[in-house]
C-alpha positions in Angstrom: -14.1 -21.7 21.1 -14.0 -17.9 22.2 -16.6 -17.7 24.9 -17.9 -15.2 22.6 -22.3 -16.0 23.2 -23.5 -13.1 20.8 -23.1 -14.5 17.3 -25.2 -14.0 14.6 -24.8 -13.1 11.1 -27.3 -10.2 11.6 -27.7 -7.6 14.3 -31.7 -8.8 14.7 -30.5 -11.9 16.0 -28.6 -10.4 18.7 -30.1 -10.4 22.1 -32.1 -7.4 22.8 -30.4 -6.0 25.9 -27.0 -6.3 24.2 -28.3 -4.0 21.2 -30.1 -1.8 23.3 -26.5 -0.9 25.3 -25.3 -0.2 21.7 -28.1 1.8 20.6 -28.1 3.8 23.8 -24.4 5.0 23.3 -25.1 5.2 19.8 -27.7 8.0 20.5 -24.7 10.0 21.8 -22.1 9.4 19.4 -23.1 11.5 16.3 -19.3 12.1 14.6 -17.5 10.4 17.4 -14.3 8.0 16.9 -15.4 5.7 19.0 -13.2 2.8 20.5 -15.1 -0.9 20.8 -13.5 -2.6 23.6 -14.2 -6.4 23.9 -15.7 -6.0 20.4 -16.8 -9.2 20.0 -18.2 -10.7 17.0 -18.5 -7.0 15.6 -22.6 -6.4 15.8 -21.7 -3.2 18.4 -18.9 -1.6 16.1 -21.2 -2.0 12.7 -24.1 -0.6 14.9 -22.3 2.2 15.9 -20.9 3.0 12.7 -24.3 2.8 11.2 -25.4 5.2 14.0 -22.9 7.9 12.9 -20.0 7.4 14.6 -17.0 8.8 12.1 -14.8 5.8 13.1 -14.8 2.8 15.2 -12.1 0.6 16.1 -12.8 -2.7 17.9 -10.4 -4.3 20.2 -10.7 -8.3 20.8 -8.9 -10.8 22.4 -10.4 -13.4 19.9 -9.1 -13.9 16.2 -11.7 -16.0 15.4 -14.3 -13.5 16.7 -11.9 -10.7 14.6 -12.6 -13.0 11.7 -16.2 -13.1 12.1 -16.5 -9.3 12.2 -15.0 -8.9 9.3 -17.0 -11.5 7.3 -20.2 -10.5 8.8 -20.5 -6.6 9.9 -17.3 -5.0 7.9 -18.3 -1.2 7.4 -16.3 1.6 5.7 -14.6 3.2 8.5 -14.8 0.1 10.5 -12.0 -1.9 11.8 -10.8 -4.8 14.3 -7.5 -5.2 16.1 -6.4 -8.1 18.2 -5.6 -7.0 21.8 -5.3 -8.4 25.1 -7.0 -5.9 27.6 -6.4 -7.6 30.7 -3.6 -6.0 32.9 -2.6 -3.7 29.8 -2.3 0.2 29.8 -4.4 1.2 26.2 -0.7 2.9 25.0 0.5 -0.8 24.5 -2.0 -1.0 21.9 -3.7 2.2 20.7 -0.8 4.7 19.9 -1.3 7.3 18.5 -5.2 7.1 18.3 -7.4 9.4 20.3 -11.3 8.9 20.5 -14.1 10.9 21.6 -16.1 7.8 23.1 -15.1 4.3 24.0 -17.6 1.5 24.8 -17.1 -1.2 27.0 -20.0 -3.1 26.9 -20.0 -6.9 29.0 -15.9 -6.9 28.9 -14.7 -5.2 32.2 -15.8 -8.5 34.2 -13.8 -10.7 31.8 -10.5 -8.8 33.2 -8.8 -9.9 36.0 -7.4 -6.3 36.2 -9.2 -4.1 34.6 -7.6 -1.0 36.1 -4.6 -0.3 34.0 -6.7 -0.3 30.6 -9.5 2.2 32.3 -7.0 4.4 33.6 -5.2 4.9 30.1 -8.2 4.8 28.3 -7.6 7.7 25.4 -11.3 8.7 25.2 -13.6 11.7 26.8 -16.3 9.4 27.5 -16.8 5.8 28.3 -19.8 4.3 27.8 -19.9 0.9 29.9 -22.1 -1.9 31.2 -21.3 -5.0 33.7 -23.4 -8.0 35.3 -24.4 -6.6 38.6 -23.8 -8.9 41.1 -27.0 -8.0 43.3 -29.1 -9.5 40.6 -26.9 -12.4 38.9 -24.3 -13.1 41.7 -20.9 -14.4 40.1 -20.2 -18.0 40.0 -17.5 -19.7 38.1 -19.7 -22.7 37.3 -22.2 -20.3 35.0 -19.8 -17.6 33.9 -16.5 -19.6 33.2 -15.1 -16.3 31.3 -15.8 -13.9 34.2 -13.5 -12.7 36.8 -16.2 -11.4 39.2 -19.4 -9.4 38.8 -20.0 -6.1 40.4 -22.3 -4.2 42.7 -23.0 -0.7 41.5 -20.9 0.5 44.4 -18.1 -1.3 43.7 -18.5 -0.4 39.4 -18.7 3.3 40.7 -15.5 2.7 42.9 -13.3 1.2 40.0 -14.0 4.2 37.7 -14.0 6.7 40.3 -10.2 4.9 41.3 -9.4 5.1 37.3 -10.2 8.8 36.8 -13.9 8.6 35.4 -16.4 10.5 36.7 -19.8 9.1 36.5 -22.4 11.4 35.0 -25.3 8.7 34.2 -26.4 5.1 35.4 -28.9 3.2 33.6 
C-alpha cells in the first residue's frame, strides 16, 4: 500500500541498481552521521551502517515501510522516523540533528515541492538520484507515485537553486 517497490527481507533480493546507489555512497561515508531520506523498507540505511556509518537516521512517510525496516534491517545506531518530506523544511522534523551526509535515492521525484527540504538539509554532502527523463519519460500511468522525472539539466538546476554545489555526476 505504501508504493514501495523494493521490499525484500535481505539486501541480496533488492534490485542491483538500487543497492549500487547505496554502495557508491557508502564508500564515501566512513564514520559519518547519515540522513537517509525516503528510506523505504530500510535496506539502504542498513547498508550504510554496515559499511561504516557511525549513525543513520532514515526518514520515511510510510509507517508500514518503517515497521518492515525495523523487523528486517534493524542495526545498532540506525533508527527510522516518520516524516512527510514534501514541501517541508528539514528543521520541521530534524532539530537538533546535524549530519555529515544525506542520501536521497529515488525520493525527490515523489515530492511535489522538494525545494524546502533540499534547501534546509542539515548535512555537508548530499548523494542523490532521480529517474532520468531522457531515458524514462514521466508518465502517471507507469509511475503513479511520482510527481515528475528530471533531465540532468533540470536536476542540476534544482540542486543549485537549493544551495548545493555539484561535485560529481554518475
